[in-house]
C-alpha positions as CSV (number, residue, x, y, z in Angstrom):
1,M,4.0,20.6,-5.8
2,T,4.7,24.2,-7.4
3,G,7.8,23.3,-8.3
4,M,6.8,19.6,-9.8
5,S,4.6,21.5,-11.8
6,A,7.7,23.2,-13.3
7,G,9.2,20.1,-13.7
8,G,6.5,18.8,-15.0
9,T,7.3,20.8,-18.2
10,D,10.8,20.2,-18.5
11,F,9.6,16.2,-18.7
12,L,6.9,17.0,-21.6
13,R,9.9,18.4,-23.2
14,R,12.1,15.6,-22.5
15,W,9.9,12.3,-23.2
16,G,8.2,14.1,-26.4
17,L,5.1,14.4,-24.2
18,R,1.7,16.7,-24.9
19,Q,-0.5,17.6,-21.6
20,E,-4.4,16.5,-22.9
21,G,-6.2,17.2,-19.9
22,P,-6.2,18.7,-16.3
23,P,-3.6,17.6,-13.2
24,M,-5.4,14.8,-10.7
25,R,-3.5,15.8,-7.7
26,G,-3.3,13.1,-4.8
27,R,-2.1,13.2,-1.6
28,V,1.8,13.2,-2.5
29,A,1.9,13.0,-6.2
30,V,0.6,15.4,-9.3
31,V,-0.6,13.1,-12.4
32,L,-0.8,14.5,-16.0
33,P,-2.8,13.1,-18.8
34,V,-0.2,13.0,-21.7
35,V,0.0,11.8,-24.9
36,R,3.2,10.5,-26.4
37,T,4.2,13.1,-29.7
38,S,6.0,10.7,-32.1
39,D,3.1,7.8,-32.2
40,G,0.1,8.6,-30.3
41,T,0.6,6.8,-27.0
42,R,-1.4,7.8,-24.2
43,A,0.6,7.5,-20.8
44,A,0.8,9.7,-17.8
45,L,2.9,11.6,-16.1
46,K,3.4,11.5,-12.2
47,M,5.3,13.4,-9.9
48,Q,6.3,13.1,-6.6
49,H,9.0,13.7,-4.2
50,V,11.5,10.8,-3.8
51,D,11.6,9.3,0.2
52,E,12.1,5.9,1.7
53,E,8.6,4.8,0.3
54,T,8.2,6.1,-2.8
55,V,12.3,5.6,-4.1
56,G,11.3,1.5,-5.1
57,E,7.7,2.4,-6.8
58,P,9.9,2.0,-10.3
59,V,11.8,-0.9,-9.1
60,A,9.0,-2.6,-8.2
61,L,7.2,-1.8,-11.7
62,R,10.2,-3.0,-13.6
63,I,10.3,-6.1,-12.0
64,W,6.3,-6.9,-12.2
65,A,6.7,-5.7,-15.8
66,G,2.9,-4.8,-16.4
67,D,1.7,-8.4,-14.7
68,G,-1.1,-7.7,-12.5
69,A,0.6,-3.6,-12.5
70,V,0.4,-0.7,-14.4
71,R,3.4,-0.7,-16.6
72,L,6.1,1.7,-16.1
73,I,7.3,3.6,-19.7
74,D,10.1,5.8,-18.6
75,A,11.6,6.9,-15.4
76,D,13.8,9.4,-13.5
77,A,15.6,8.4,-10.4
78,A,16.9,11.8,-9.1
79,T,13.3,13.4,-8.9
80,G,10.9,10.8,-8.7
81,T,9.1,11.1,-12.2
82,L,7.4,8.2,-13.8
83,L,5.8,7.6,-17.3
84,L,3.4,5.4,-16.8
85,E,0.7,3.3,-19.0
86,R,-2.6,5.1,-18.9
87,L,-5.2,3.5,-17.1
88,D,-8.8,4.4,-15.9
89,E,-8.6,6.6,-13.3
90,G,-12.3,7.1,-13.2
91,R,-12.9,3.7,-12.4
92,P,-11.0,2.0,-9.3
93,L,-11.7,-0.8,-7.7
94,A,-13.8,1.0,-5.0
95,C,-16.4,1.4,-7.6
96,V,-17.3,-2.1,-7.3
97,P,-20.3,-2.2,-4.8
98,D,-19.9,-5.9,-3.7
99,V,-17.0,-5.6,-0.6
100,L,-16.2,-8.8,-1.2
101,E,-16.2,-9.2,-4.9
102,A,-13.5,-6.5,-4.8
103,T,-11.6,-8.1,-2.1
104,G,-11.2,-11.3,-4.0
105,I,-10.0,-9.0,-7.0
106,I,-7.5,-7.1,-4.3
107,A,-6.5,-11.0,-3.6
108,G,-6.0,-12.2,-7.1
109,L,-3.4,-9.1,-7.9
110,L,-1.5,-10.0,-4.7
111,A,-1.0,-13.3,-5.2
112,R,0.6,-12.3,-8.7
113,L,2.3,-9.6,-7.1
114,T,4.0,-11.0,-4.2
115,C,5.3,-14.5,-5.6
116,R,8.5,-12.8,-6.9
117,P,11.4,-12.2,-4.5
118,A,12.5,-8.5,-3.6
119,P,15.5,-7.1,-5.2
120,G,18.5,-6.2,-3.0
121,G,18.4,-2.8,-1.4
122,M,14.4,-2.6,-0.8
123,R,13.4,-1.7,2.4
124,R,12.9,-4.6,4.7
125,L,10.0,-5.6,6.6
126,G,12.3,-7.1,9.4
127,E,14.0,-3.8,10.0
128,I,10.3,-2.1,10.2
129,A,9.1,-4.7,12.5
130,A,12.3,-4.3,15.0
131,R,11.7,-0.6,15.1
132,M,8.2,-0.8,15.7
133,L,9.0,-2.9,18.8
134,D,11.4,-0.8,20.1
135,E,9.0,1.9,20.3
136,V,5.8,-0.1,21.9
137,P,7.1,0.8,25.7
138,E,6.9,4.2,25.0
139,A,4.1,4.6,23.4
140,V,2.0,2.3,25.9
141,D,3.1,4.4,28.4
142,L,1.7,7.7,26.5
143,L,-1.6,6.3,26.1
144,A,-4.4,7.3,28.4
145,D,-6.6,4.0,28.8
146,E,-5.6,0.7,30.0
147,G,-7.7,-1.3,27.3
148,D,-5.5,0.6,24.6
149,R,-2.6,-0.1,26.6
150,R,-3.7,-3.7,26.5
151,L,-4.4,-3.8,22.8
152,L,-1.1,-2.5,21.8
153,R,0.7,-5.2,24.2
154,S,-1.3,-7.6,22.2
155,C,-0.3,-6.6,18.6
156,A,3.4,-6.0,19.9
157,S,3.2,-9.7,21.2
158,A,1.7,-11.4,17.9
159,V,4.8,-9.4,15.9
160,R,7.1,-10.9,17.8
161,E,5.9,-14.2,17.3
162,V,7.1,-13.7,13.6
163,A,9.4,-11.2,13.6
164,G,12.4,-13.5,13.2
165,E,11.0,-14.6,9.6
166,P,9.8,-11.5,7.8
167,G,9.9,-13.1,4.7
168,D,11.6,-12.0,1.1
169,R,8.8,-11.2,-1.2
170,L,8.2,-8.0,-3.3
171,L,5.2,-6.3,-1.3
172,H,3.2,-3.2,-2.6
173,W,2.1,-2.2,1.0
174,D,-0.6,0.1,0.1
175,L,-2.8,-1.9,-2.1
176,H,-6.4,-0.7,-1.1
177,F,-9.6,-0.3,-3.2
178,D,-8.5,3.4,-4.9
179,N,-5.1,1.9,-6.0
180,V,-6.5,-0.8,-8.2
181,L,-7.7,1.0,-11.8
182,A,-9.9,-0.7,-14.6
183,A,-7.6,-1.2,-17.7
184,G,-7.8,-2.2,-21.6
185,R,-5.1,-4.9,-21.4
186,E,-6.8,-6.1,-18.2
187,P,-9.8,-6.0,-16.4
188,W,-8.2,-4.3,-13.1
189,L,-4.0,-3.3,-12.3
190,V,-2.4,-1.8,-9.4
191,I,-0.7,1.2,-9.2
192,D,0.9,3.5,-6.3
193,P,3.5,0.7,-4.8
194,K,5.4,1.6,-1.8
195,P,7.4,-1.5,-2.1
196,L,9.3,-3.5,0.8
197,A,10.6,-7.1,1.3
198,G,8.7,-9.2,3.3
199,D,5.9,-11.6,4.2
200,P,2.5,-11.3,2.0
201,G,0.9,-11.0,5.5
202,F,1.9,-7.6,5.7
203,E,-0.3,-7.0,2.9
204,L,-3.8,-7.5,4.0
205,M,-4.5,-4.3,6.1
206,P,-5.5,-2.2,3.3
207,A,-7.7,-4.0,2.2
208,L,-9.7,-4.0,5.4
209,W,-9.2,-0.5,6.5
210,N,-10.6,1.1,3.4
211,R,-14.2,0.4,3.1
212,L,-14.1,-0.5,6.6
213,G,-17.8,0.8,7.5
214,E,-19.0,-2.3,5.1
215,G,-18.3,-4.3,7.4
216,L,-17.8,-8.0,6.8
217,L,-14.1,-7.9,8.6
218,P,-13.0,-11.9,9.2
219,R,-15.0,-13.1,5.8
220,R,-13.0,-10.4,4.2
221,F,-9.5,-11.9,5.8
222,D,-10.4,-15.5,4.8
223,V,-11.0,-14.2,1.1
224,L,-7.4,-12.7,1.4
225,T,-5.9,-15.4,3.2
226,G,-7.5,-18.2,1.1
227,S,-6.5,-16.6,-2.2
228,L,-3.0,-15.8,-1.4
229,G,-2.7,-19.6,0.4
230,L,-1.3,-18.0,3.5
231,D,-1.3,-19.6,7.2
232,R,-3.8,-17.8,8.6
233,E,-2.5,-17.4,12.3
234,R,1.3,-16.2,10.4
235,A,-1.3,-13.5,8.4
236,R,-3.2,-12.6,11.7
237,A,0.1,-11.7,12.9
238,W,1.2,-9.6,10.7
239,T,-1.8,-7.8,10.1
240,L,-1.8,-7.4,14.2
241,G,1.9,-5.7,12.8
242,R,-0.1,-3.0,10.2
243,V,-2.6,-2.2,13.5
244,L,0.5,-1.7,15.6
245,Q,2.1,0.5,12.6
246,N,-0.8,2.6,12.2
247,C,-1.6,3.2,16.1
248,L,2.2,3.7,16.7
249,W,1.9,6.7,13.9
250,A,-1.0,8.1,15.7
251,V,0.4,8.3,19.0
252,G,3.7,9.9,17.3
253,Q,1.1,12.5,15.9
254,G,0.0,13.3,19.4
255,E,-2.8,11.0,19.9
256,R,-3.5,9.3,23.2
257,S,-6.1,6.7,22.5
258,L,-6.1,4.4,19.3
259,P,-7.9,5.1,16.7
260,A,-11.6,3.8,16.5
261,E,-10.4,2.0,12.9
262,M,-7.8,0.2,14.3
263,R,-9.4,-1.3,17.2
264,E,-12.1,-2.0,15.2
265,I,-9.9,-4.2,12.9
266,A,-7.7,-5.5,15.9
267,G,-11.1,-6.6,17.4
268,A,-12.2,-8.6,14.2
269,L,-8.8,-10.5,14.6
270,G,-9.7,-11.4,18.2
271,V,-7.6,-8.5,20.4
272,K,-9.5,-6.9,22.7
273,G,-9.8,-3.3,23.1
274,P,-11.3,-0.8,25.4
275,R,-14.6,-1.6,27.1
């Protein structure tokens, strides 16, 4: 992050900005609150490493053009630095106390975002699904519990049923309650996409995993699928694909049992785990 901070000084000069507050540090990015000196426009300067997940962010934001998402003002493709519309970072959707109400807001935003086809060159769900399915046999062998092995096989089986039609919509991939902020021109706007091309059913998992302890998973799933007009069984299969993705990551990091959160979400969708 030190290098990106130094780079931030360069972008303050290049884009004619003045910093007006302390940096906000996320897991993979640093965001500076700034003002454009030419006209007083308040904005946010986001600095992050470029990787396969972040490289498509400015592309997606240009396509959405502020419709349900934060507006992109400028971008530097080489460094991944973005100049964004300023939102209210102190009021994420996570502050809405009713989790069903918050889920409905996310569902409405997802319906707007996923109505657009993804552009060429975007990472694709079909390729991600194929890689996951290739990894399943080795991961199953590494798990200590037969119930975990059964759960992983069940998730893989669900993905195989839909993998032949992975979809072509522009997906956010990481739309949870902290990636929606209050705004001035709309009540809520989406930030931080890690975009890919695929089926909107692959978008639902973050709104189930985030605030998991508040329960109501089947009702939240119904709110999401109903608002997006998705086939419930197909959306269930792709959500189990997200469970599979997270489980494979855990096993790849050396875990020999599946995360309890993934067991809970899979169970809410009818997949049995360890007894």
